C-alpha positions in Angstrom: 81.9 -9.7 -29.2 78.7 -9.7 -27.2 76.6 -9.7 -30.3 78.4 -12.7 -31.8 78.1 -14.5 -28.5 74.4 -13.7 -28.3 73.9 -14.9 -31.9 75.7 -18.2 -31.2 73.7 -18.6 -28.0 70.4 -18.0 -29.8 71.4 -20.4 -32.5 72.1 -23.2 -30.0 69.0 -22.2 -28.1 66.9 -22.5 -31.2 68.2 -26.0 -32.1 67.9 -27.0 -28.4 64.2 -26.0 -28.2 63.5 -27.7 -31.5 65.1 -30.9 -30.3 63.1 -30.8 -27.0 59.9 -30.1 -28.9 60.6 -33.0 -31.2 61.4 -35.4 -28.4 58.2 -34.2 -26.5 56.0 -34.8 -29.5 57.6 -38.2 -30.3 57.0 -39.3 -26.7 53.4 -38.0 -26.7 52.5 -39.7 -30.0 54.3 -42.9 -29.0 52.5 -42.8 -25.7 49.2 -42.4 -27.6 49.8 -45.7 -29.5 51.8 -47.4 -26.7 50.4 -46.7 -23.2 53.5 -48.1 -21.6 55.7 -45.7 -23.5 58.0 -48.6 -24.4 57.3 -49.5 -28.1 60.2 -52.0 -28.1 58.8 -54.0 -25.2 57.6 -57.4 -26.2 59.9 -57.6 -29.3 62.9 -58.8 -27.2 62.7 -62.3 -25.7 62.3 -62.2 -22.0 65.0 -64.8 -21.5 67.6 -62.4 -22.9 
């Protein structure tokens, strides 16, 4: 029904927003510590 579809949509929307917020915060905090935004850079040998 429409109510069930709206409930499922809201459920996915909630998790989707939560995931986006988590990714945004992780990028912001990683950017605060790593200005380049690439925390893995420098760990890998450049010859690879």
